[in-house]
C-alpha positions as CSV (number, residue, x, y, z in Angstrom):
1,M,99.8,-62.5,18.4
2,S,97.4,-60.2,16.4
3,L,94.8,-58.1,18.1
4,L,92.0,-55.8,17.0
5,D,90.9,-53.1,19.6
6,I,87.4,-51.8,19.1
7,G,86.7,-48.4,20.2
8,C,90.5,-47.4,20.5
9,G,89.9,-43.6,20.8
10,T,93.2,-41.7,20.8
11,G,95.1,-45.0,20.9
12,A,96.9,-45.0,24.1
13,I,96.1,-48.3,25.3
14,T,96.2,-49.8,21.8
15,A,99.6,-48.6,21.5
16,G,100.9,-50.1,24.7
17,I,99.3,-53.4,23.7
18,A,101.3,-53.1,20.3
19,T,104.5,-52.4,22.0
20,A,104.0,-55.4,24.3
21,V,103.0,-57.7,21.1
22,A,106.1,-56.4,19.3
23,S,108.3,-57.5,22.1
24,G,107.0,-61.1,22.3
25,E,108.4,-64.1,20.5
26,V,105.5,-64.0,18.0
27,A,104.8,-60.6,17.1
28,G,101.8,-59.8,14.9
29,P,99.7,-56.8,13.7
30,V,97.6,-54.6,16.2
31,I,94.8,-52.6,14.6
32,G,92.8,-49.9,16.5
33,L,89.2,-49.2,15.3
34,D,87.3,-46.3,16.0
35,R,84.4,-44.3,14.2
36,D,85.6,-40.8,15.5
37,T,87.8,-39.5,13.1
38,D,89.2,-36.8,15.3
39,N,90.4,-39.5,17.8
40,L,92.0,-41.3,14.8
41,A,93.9,-38.2,13.7
42,V,95.4,-38.0,17.2
43,A,96.1,-41.7,17.4
44,R,97.9,-41.8,14.2
45,Q,100.0,-38.7,15.0
46,R,100.9,-39.9,18.3
47,H,101.6,-43.4,17.8
48,A,103.2,-43.3,14.2
49,D,106.4,-44.8,15.5
50,I,105.1,-48.3,16.3
51,P,105.5,-50.3,13.4
52,N,103.1,-53.2,14.1
53,L,100.3,-50.7,14.8
54,R,97.7,-49.0,12.6
55,F,94.3,-47.5,13.1
56,E,91.2,-47.7,11.1
57,S,88.0,-45.8,10.7
58,G,85.1,-48.1,11.2
59,D,82.3,-49.4,13.1
60,V,82.0,-52.7,14.9
61,L,78.4,-53.3,13.7
62,S,79.6,-53.3,10.0
63,L,82.9,-55.0,10.8
64,G,84.3,-57.0,8.0
65,Y,87.0,-59.1,9.3
66,R,86.7,-62.9,9.4
67,A,88.8,-65.2,11.6
68,Q,91.9,-62.9,11.4
69,F,92.7,-62.0,15.0
70,D,93.9,-64.1,18.1
71,V,92.2,-61.4,20.4
72,V,89.5,-59.0,19.7
73,N,89.1,-56.5,22.5
74,A,86.3,-53.8,23.2
75,A,87.0,-51.5,26.4
76,R,84.3,-49.2,27.4
77,T,82.7,-49.3,24.0
78,L,79.7,-51.5,24.0
79,Q,78.0,-49.3,26.5
80,W,77.6,-46.8,23.5
81,I,76.1,-49.2,21.2
82,A,72.3,-50.0,20.8
83,D,72.7,-53.4,19.6
84,P,75.5,-54.9,21.6
85,A,74.7,-58.5,20.7
86,L,75.3,-57.8,17.1
87,A,78.6,-56.2,18.1
88,I,79.8,-59.2,20.0
89,E,78.8,-61.3,17.0
90,K,81.0,-59.5,14.8
91,M,83.9,-59.5,17.3
92,K,83.6,-63.4,17.4
93,A,83.6,-63.3,13.6
94,A,86.8,-61.4,13.5
95,A,88.7,-63.8,15.9
96,K,90.2,-66.9,14.9
97,P,88.9,-70.3,16.0
98,G,90.3,-70.7,19.5
99,G,90.8,-66.8,19.6
100,C,89.6,-64.7,22.6
101,V,87.0,-62.0,22.7
102,I,87.3,-59.5,25.7
103,A,84.8,-56.9,26.8
104,L,85.3,-54.4,29.7
105,D,82.4,-52.2,30.6
106,Y,80.4,-50.3,33.1
107,N,77.3,-50.9,35.1
108,H,76.3,-47.1,35.5
109,E,73.3,-47.8,37.6
110,N,75.9,-49.1,40.4
111,N,78.4,-46.4,40.3
112,R,78.7,-44.8,44.1
113,W,80.1,-41.7,45.5
114,E,80.7,-41.2,49.1
115,P,79.3,-39.1,50.5
116,D,76.3,-38.5,48.5
117,A,76.9,-36.1,45.3
118,P,75.7,-32.4,45.5
119,P,72.3,-32.2,44.2
120,E,73.5,-30.2,40.9
121,F,75.3,-33.4,40.0
122,A,73.0,-35.7,41.2
123,Q,70.3,-34.3,38.7
124,F,72.8,-34.2,35.9
125,Y,73.8,-38.0,36.6
126,R,70.1,-38.8,36.4
127,A,69.7,-36.8,33.0
128,F,72.8,-38.6,31.7
129,L,71.4,-42.1,32.5
130,D,67.9,-41.2,31.1
131,W,69.6,-39.9,27.9
132,R,71.5,-43.0,27.5
133,T,68.3,-45.0,27.8
134,A,66.7,-43.0,25.2
135,N,69.4,-43.7,22.7
136,G,69.0,-47.5,23.4
137,W,72.4,-47.7,25.4
138,D,72.4,-50.2,28.1
139,N,73.2,-48.6,31.5
140,R,73.7,-52.1,33.1
141,M,76.2,-53.2,30.3
142,A,78.5,-54.9,32.7
143,D,75.8,-57.1,34.0
144,H,74.7,-58.2,30.6
145,L,77.8,-59.1,29.1
146,P,78.2,-62.8,30.3
147,G,74.6,-63.4,28.9
148,L,75.6,-61.9,25.6
149,F,78.8,-63.8,25.3
150,R,76.8,-67.0,25.8
151,A,74.1,-66.1,23.3
152,A,76.9,-65.4,20.8
153,G,78.3,-69.1,21.2
154,L,81.5,-68.2,23.0
155,G,82.7,-70.7,25.6
156,A,85.1,-70.7,28.5
157,I,83.5,-67.5,29.5
158,Q,85.3,-65.8,32.5
159,V,84.1,-62.7,34.5
160,H,86.7,-60.4,36.3
161,V,85.6,-57.7,38.8
162,S,87.4,-54.5,37.3
163,D,85.9,-51.9,39.6
164,E,87.6,-48.6,39.5
165,I,88.0,-47.3,42.9
166,V,89.7,-44.0,44.0
167,R,89.9,-42.6,47.5
168,R,90.9,-39.1,48.8
169,G,94.7,-39.2,49.3
170,D,95.5,-41.6,46.3
171,P,98.0,-40.0,43.8
172,D,95.6,-40.0,41.1
173,F,92.5,-39.2,43.2
174,A,91.7,-35.6,41.5
175,D,92.2,-36.9,37.9
176,S,90.2,-40.1,38.1
177,A,87.5,-38.6,40.3
178,G,87.3,-35.8,38.0
179,I,86.3,-37.8,35.1
180,W,82.6,-36.7,35.6
181,T,83.6,-33.2,35.4
182,R,84.9,-34.0,31.8
183,V,81.7,-35.7,31.1
184,A,79.5,-32.8,32.0
185,N,81.8,-30.5,29.9
186,T,81.9,-32.8,26.9
187,I,78.6,-34.7,26.8
188,G,76.4,-32.1,28.6
189,P,75.5,-30.1,25.3
190,A,74.2,-33.3,23.7
191,I,72.2,-34.2,26.7
192,A,70.9,-30.6,26.7
193,A,70.1,-30.8,23.1
194,A,67.9,-33.9,23.5
195,G,66.0,-32.1,26.2
196,F,67.2,-34.1,29.3
197,T,69.1,-31.0,30.9
198,T,69.7,-27.3,30.2
199,E,72.9,-25.6,29.4
200,R,72.6,-23.8,32.9
201,E,72.0,-27.2,34.7
202,Y,74.8,-29.2,33.0
203,L,77.4,-26.0,33.9
204,N,76.1,-25.9,37.3
205,A,76.7,-29.6,37.9
206,E,80.2,-29.4,36.5
207,A,81.1,-26.5,38.8
208,A,79.6,-28.2,41.6
209,Y,81.3,-31.4,41.1
210,R,84.7,-29.9,40.5
211,D,84.4,-28.2,44.0
212,W,83.2,-31.4,45.5
213,V,86.2,-33.2,44.3
214,E,88.3,-30.5,45.7
215,S,86.7,-30.6,49.2
216,G,84.0,-33.1,49.7
217,L,84.3,-36.3,48.0
218,E,86.0,-39.1,49.8
219,R,85.5,-42.3,47.6
220,L,84.2,-42.9,44.1
221,A,83.5,-46.5,43.0
222,L,82.7,-47.2,39.3
223,F,81.3,-50.6,38.8
224,M,83.1,-52.5,36.0
225,R,83.3,-56.1,34.7
226,T,85.8,-57.7,32.3
227,V,84.3,-60.7,30.5
228,E,86.3,-63.1,28.4
229,G,85.1,-65.8,25.9
230,V,86.8,-68.2,23.6
231,V,85.8,-68.7,19.9
232,P,84.9,-72.5,19.4
233,P,87.4,-74.4,17.1
């Protein structure tokens, strides 16, 4: 089996896939694609020992592969692309006839925290959504994936609920719930530069959220869907 992983980041998931593919009866190449050169450098260093895996620099919107992969996958990637319909067309073109296109993504408008988030973080989250909208990124990507797959001519479409839910007491609660601390830290400067928040506001949001994860947050639910489609013969 051959696979193309769009938006592979630092390659942890791609490497796991490549290892699984290599252990199968019919092993094939696995390629991780990303446009972030820093992520690719980390991926290549960490996973250099997997012989059927390689990482390439590239953008899905200019993808040149034609009918080469059994599976083309994009996890949490299409939400960052202003033209997801074109991205899915490119993914379909890269897959073989009868091959599978898979996308996993969020509906950020439906994400929920219980109890309600502290006001500092709620304000930052609204700024995050508004900043994404201003960039042309779909905050309801998960909802729109099935229609985009149909419009691209993919068949046998399946939709799977893939919500990420963590509760206080879960072994990975602090790390999983803390994702938004990292978002505020890493993306906050870009949101501030675009005028949707200020440095003080996103730093206050980061601190308030970190404290809330430690002592107040009970449940976080991130709304996600996995959609699969088959390329017609």
